[in-house]
Short mmCIF file of the C-alpha atoms (twelve columns), coordinates in Angstrom:
data_MODEL
# 
_entry.id   MODEL 
# 
loop_
_atom_site.group_PDB 
_atom_site.id 
_atom_site.type_symbol 
_atom_site.label_atom_id 
_atom_site.label_alt_id 
_atom_site.label_comp_id 
_atom_site.label_asym_id 
_atom_site.label_seq_id 
_atom_site.Cartn_x 
_atom_site.Cartn_y 
_atom_site.Cartn_z 
_atom_site.pdbx_PDB_model_num 
ATOM 1   C CA . MET A 1   -7.615  -18.465 9.430   1 
ATOM 2   C CA . ASP A 2   -7.589  -19.159 13.656  1 
ATOM 3   C CA . GLY A 3   -4.508  -19.397 15.452  1 
ATOM 4   C CA . ILE A 4   -3.129  -15.629 15.554  1 
ATOM 5   C CA . VAL A 5   -1.915  -15.229 18.815  1 
ATOM 6   C CA . GLY A 6   -1.281  -11.585 20.288  1 
ATOM 7   C CA . SER A 7   -1.331  -9.751  23.407  1 
ATOM 8   C CA . LEU A 8   -5.572  -10.199 23.974  1 
ATOM 9   C CA . GLY A 9   -4.768  -14.071 23.605  1 
ATOM 10  C CA . PRO A 10  -5.973  -15.968 20.171  1 
ATOM 11  C CA . LEU A 11  -7.408  -13.571 17.137  1 
ATOM 12  C CA . ALA A 12  -9.498  -15.746 15.086  1 
ATOM 13  C CA . LEU A 13  -10.791 -13.944 11.695  1 
ATOM 14  C CA . ARG A 14  -12.918 -15.255 8.944   1 
ATOM 15  C CA . VAL A 15  -14.686 -13.740 6.410   1 
ATOM 16  C CA . ILE A 16  -17.937 -13.054 6.405   1 
ATOM 17  C CA . GLN A 17  -21.206 -11.035 5.183   1 
ATOM 18  C CA . GLY A 18  -21.526 -7.998  6.928   1 
ATOM 19  C CA . GLY A 19  -25.256 -7.756  6.434   1 
ATOM 20  C CA . ASP A 20  -25.547 -11.296 8.042   1 
ATOM 21  C CA . GLY A 21  -25.550 -9.869  11.878  1 
ATOM 22  C CA . ALA A 22  -21.497 -10.705 13.238  1 
ATOM 23  C CA . VAL A 23  -20.842 -7.345  13.953  1 
ATOM 24  C CA . PRO A 24  -24.444 -5.352  14.280  1 
ATOM 25  C CA . LEU A 25  -24.425 -1.900  11.874  1 
ATOM 26  C CA . ASP A 26  -26.805 -0.151  14.272  1 
ATOM 27  C CA . ALA A 27  -25.702 -1.227  17.571  1 
ATOM 28  C CA . PRO A 28  -26.237 2.411   19.844  1 
ATOM 29  C CA . GLU A 29  -22.860 2.395   20.700  1 
ATOM 30  C CA . GLY A 30  -21.642 2.149   16.699  1 
ATOM 31  C CA . VAL A 31  -19.711 0.283   14.772  1 
ATOM 32  C CA . LEU A 32  -16.841 -1.204  16.886  1 
ATOM 33  C CA . ARG A 33  -17.307 2.486   19.080  1 
ATOM 34  C CA . HIS A 34  -17.535 4.526   15.510  1 
ATOM 35  C CA . SER A 35  -19.786 6.448   14.739  1 
ATOM 36  C CA . LEU A 36  -21.034 5.912   10.606  1 
ATOM 37  C CA . ASN A 37  -22.991 7.359   8.824   1 
ATOM 38  C CA . ARG A 38  -25.852 5.542   7.206   1 
ATOM 39  C CA . ARG A 39  -23.565 5.597   3.893   1 
ATOM 40  C CA . ARG A 40  -21.031 4.128   5.350   1 
ATOM 41  C CA . ARG A 41  -23.592 1.487   6.962   1 
ATOM 42  C CA . ARG A 42  -25.038 0.307   3.694   1 
ATOM 43  C CA . TYR A 43  -21.283 0.169   2.405   1 
ATOM 44  C CA . LEU A 44  -20.973 -2.709  5.382   1 
ATOM 45  C CA . ARG A 45  -24.026 -3.976  4.480   1 
ATOM 46  C CA . LEU A 46  -23.648 -4.571  1.404   1 
ATOM 47  C CA . SER A 47  -19.642 -6.061  1.473   1 
ATOM 48  C CA . GLU A 48  -17.653 -8.690  2.452   1 
ATOM 49  C CA . CYS A 49  -15.513 -7.971  5.392   1 
ATOM 50  C CA . VAL A 50  -12.652 -9.745  7.465   1 
ATOM 51  C CA . LEU A 51  -13.766 -10.079 10.498  1 
ATOM 52  C CA . ALA A 52  -10.891 -10.004 13.681  1 
ATOM 53  C CA . GLU A 53  -12.574 -10.874 17.070  1 
ATOM 54  C CA . ALA A 54  -11.260 -11.830 20.451  1 
ATOM 55  C CA . ALA A 55  -12.671 -14.051 22.890  1 
ATOM 56  C CA . GLY A 56  -16.023 -13.758 20.347  1 
ATOM 57  C CA . ARG A 57  -16.108 -10.127 20.379  1 
ATOM 58  C CA . PRO A 58  -14.687 -7.781  16.491  1 
ATOM 59  C CA . VAL A 59  -11.806 -6.280  17.252  1 
ATOM 60  C CA . GLY A 60  -11.346 -5.019  13.837  1 
ATOM 61  C CA . LEU A 61  -12.938 -5.271  10.662  1 
ATOM 62  C CA . ALA A 62  -11.498 -4.790  7.099   1 
ATOM 63  C CA . ALA A 63  -14.423 -5.025  4.174   1 
ATOM 64  C CA . TYR A 64  -14.319 -4.423  0.380   1 
ATOM 65  C CA . HIS A 65  -17.074 -5.142  -2.447  1 
ATOM 66  C CA . ARG A 66  -16.211 -8.503  -4.466  1 
ATOM 67  C CA . VAL A 67  -16.155 -7.239  -7.680  1 
ATOM 68  C CA . GLU A 68  -14.912 -8.623  -10.972 1 
ATOM 69  C CA . SER A 69  -11.225 -6.521  -10.903 1 
ATOM 70  C CA . ASP A 70  -7.719  -7.303  -10.811 1 
ATOM 71  C CA . VAL A 71  -7.667  -4.025  -7.974  1 
ATOM 72  C CA . ARG A 72  -9.778  -4.662  -4.043  1 
ATOM 73  C CA . LEU A 73  -10.747 -1.598  -2.685  1 
ATOM 74  C CA . VAL A 74  -10.650 -1.907  0.945   1 
ATOM 75  C CA . MET A 75  -12.639 1.198   1.869   1 
ATOM 76  C CA . GLU A 76  -13.280 -0.047  5.467   1 
ATOM 77  C CA . PHE A 77  -10.918 -0.613  7.657   1 
ATOM 78  C CA . LEU A 78  -11.586 -0.127  11.871  1 
ATOM 79  C CA . LEU A 79  -9.989  -0.967  14.700  1 
ATOM 80  C CA . ASP A 80  -11.513 -1.347  18.445  1 
ATOM 81  C CA . PRO A 81  -10.945 2.557   20.215  1 
ATOM 82  C CA . GLY A 82  -10.450 0.819   22.826  1 
ATOM 83  C CA . LEU A 83  -7.737  -1.267  22.323  1 
ATOM 84  C CA . ARG A 84  -3.844  -0.582  23.185  1 
ATOM 85  C CA . GLU A 85  -1.478  0.798   20.745  1 
ATOM 86  C CA . THR A 86  0.971   -2.322  20.673  1 
ATOM 87  C CA . THR A 87  -2.588  -4.744  20.504  1 
ATOM 88  C CA . ARG A 88  -3.810  -1.884  17.634  1 
ATOM 89  C CA . ASP A 89  -0.445  -2.824  15.523  1 
ATOM 90  C CA . GLU A 90  -1.185  -6.644  15.954  1 
ATOM 91  C CA . VAL A 91  -4.943  -6.697  14.826  1 
ATOM 92  C CA . CYS A 92  -3.957  -4.724  12.185  1 
ATOM 93  C CA . ALA A 93  -1.654  -6.821  11.357  1 
ATOM 94  C CA . ALA A 94  -4.060  -9.842  11.044  1 
ATOM 95  C CA . LEU A 95  -6.219  -7.538  9.016   1 
ATOM 96  C CA . ILE A 96  -4.041  -7.375  6.432   1 
ATOM 97  C CA . ALA A 97  -2.032  -10.743 6.359   1 
ATOM 98  C CA . GLY A 98  -6.469  -12.048 5.834   1 
ATOM 99  C CA . LEU A 99  -6.778  -9.150  2.782   1 
ATOM 100 C CA . GLU A 100 -3.552  -11.102 1.235   1 
ATOM 101 C CA . THR A 101 -4.538  -13.910 1.797   1 
ATOM 102 C CA . ALA A 102 -8.580  -13.719 0.130   1 
ATOM 103 C CA . ALA A 103 -6.485  -11.328 -2.335  1 
ATOM 104 C CA . HIS A 104 -4.377  -14.457 -3.063  1 
ATOM 105 C CA . ASN A 105 -6.786  -16.414 -3.313  1 
ATOM 106 C CA . ASP A 106 -9.423  -14.645 -5.498  1 
ATOM 107 C CA . GLY A 107 -5.924  -14.302 -7.941  1 
ATOM 108 C CA . ILE A 108 -6.092  -9.864  -7.246  1 
ATOM 109 C CA . GLN A 109 -2.807  -8.283  -8.166  1 
ATOM 110 C CA . CYS A 110 -3.034  -4.874  -6.880  1 
ATOM 111 C CA . LEU A 111 -5.261  -4.364  -3.038  1 
ATOM 112 C CA . MET A 112 -6.508  -0.419  -2.106  1 
ATOM 113 C CA . VAL A 113 -7.210  -0.040  1.230   1 
ATOM 114 C CA . MET A 114 -8.318  3.293   2.608   1 
ATOM 115 C CA . VAL A 115 -7.210  3.995   5.490   1 
ATOM 116 C CA . GLU A 116 -8.551  7.373   8.103   1 
ATOM 117 C CA . THR A 117 -6.337  8.799   10.801  1 
ATOM 118 C CA . ASP A 118 -6.840  7.038   13.580  1 
ATOM 119 C CA . ILE A 119 -5.121  3.026   12.212  1 
ATOM 120 C CA . PRO A 120 -1.523  2.593   12.201  1 
ATOM 121 C CA . LEU A 121 0.890   2.436   9.587   1 
ATOM 122 C CA . GLU A 122 4.170   0.214   10.195  1 
ATOM 123 C CA . PRO A 123 1.588   -2.764  10.098  1 
ATOM 124 C CA . PHE A 124 1.173   -2.037  6.320   1 
ATOM 125 C CA . ARG A 125 4.733   -1.339  5.604   1 
ATOM 126 C CA . HIS A 126 5.841   -4.150  7.543   1 
ATOM 127 C CA . HIS A 127 3.484   -5.994  4.612   1 
ATOM 128 C CA . ARG A 128 5.235   -3.969  1.904   1 
ATOM 129 C CA . PHE A 129 2.234   -1.347  1.495   1 
ATOM 130 C CA . SER A 130 2.994   1.894   -0.812  1 
ATOM 131 C CA . ALA A 131 1.719   4.874   0.186   1 
ATOM 132 C CA . VAL A 132 -0.372  5.935   -2.503  1 
ATOM 133 C CA . ALA A 133 -1.642  8.766   -1.025  1 
ATOM 134 C CA . ILE A 134 -1.680  10.675  1.874   1 
ATOM 135 C CA . ASP A 135 -3.466  13.200  4.220   1 
ATOM 136 C CA . THR A 136 -4.764  14.908  7.207   1 
ATOM 137 C CA . ASP A 137 -7.730  12.435  6.049   1 
ATOM 138 C CA . GLY A 138 -5.914  9.308   6.111   1 
ATOM 139 C CA . ALA A 139 -3.564  7.534   3.441   1 
ATOM 140 C CA . TRP A 140 -4.845  5.505   0.584   1 
ATOM 141 C CA . LEU A 141 -2.219  2.545   0.417   1 
ATOM 142 C CA . GLN A 142 -1.501  0.146   -2.170  1 
ATOM 143 C CA . LYS A 143 0.119   -3.593  -2.512  1 
ATOM 144 C CA . HIS A 144 1.114   -4.919  -5.356  1 
ATOM 145 C CA . PHE A 145 1.442   -9.342  -6.288  1 
ATOM 146 C CA . LEU A 146 3.277   -10.867 -8.684  1 
ATOM 147 C CA . SER A 147 0.771   -12.717 -11.505 1 
ATOM 148 C CA . GLY A 148 -1.924  -12.164 -8.103  1 
ATOM 149 C CA . ARG A 149 0.103   -14.233 -5.864  1 
ATOM 150 C CA . ARG A 150 0.933   -13.599 -2.872  1 
ATOM 151 C CA . ASP A 151 4.258   -12.198 -1.751  1 
ATOM 152 C CA . MET A 152 5.466   -13.896 0.988   1 
ATOM 153 C CA . SER A 153 8.847   -11.810 1.723   1 
ATOM 154 C CA . ASN A 154 7.966   -10.126 4.426   1 
ATOM 155 C CA . ARG A 155 6.608   -13.144 6.408   1 
# 
């Protein structure tokens, strides 16, 4: 999933196991500079993740558990808080594209993503996600795929 070029330069996307060490989960500075409690770090350790990197440095992460279902729940969606606003949109859009590709490859029919308030929503709108719920803590967003096939009409 390489080749996406943003203001950080080329962004590389790859699917990883959260506990494989590609992202230090117990680093003093946190996960992508986010302070996560033990429960959230454990979730990441047991998850499959789409990881966005720029110049070999992690800048975004979207994590989900692989289960036998037509629905995939993405429970962690993190961006490096040091990114500029336009760069945050680019990294967010790249992670969404990676999630959509992984969902399509696995025959997923509905992708649901939980995002906190610091995550930009415009890239999700561009990829035709709809809001299921929005409150002061964040939002649940979803996208349905026709017959488990990726909707390419937004490209």
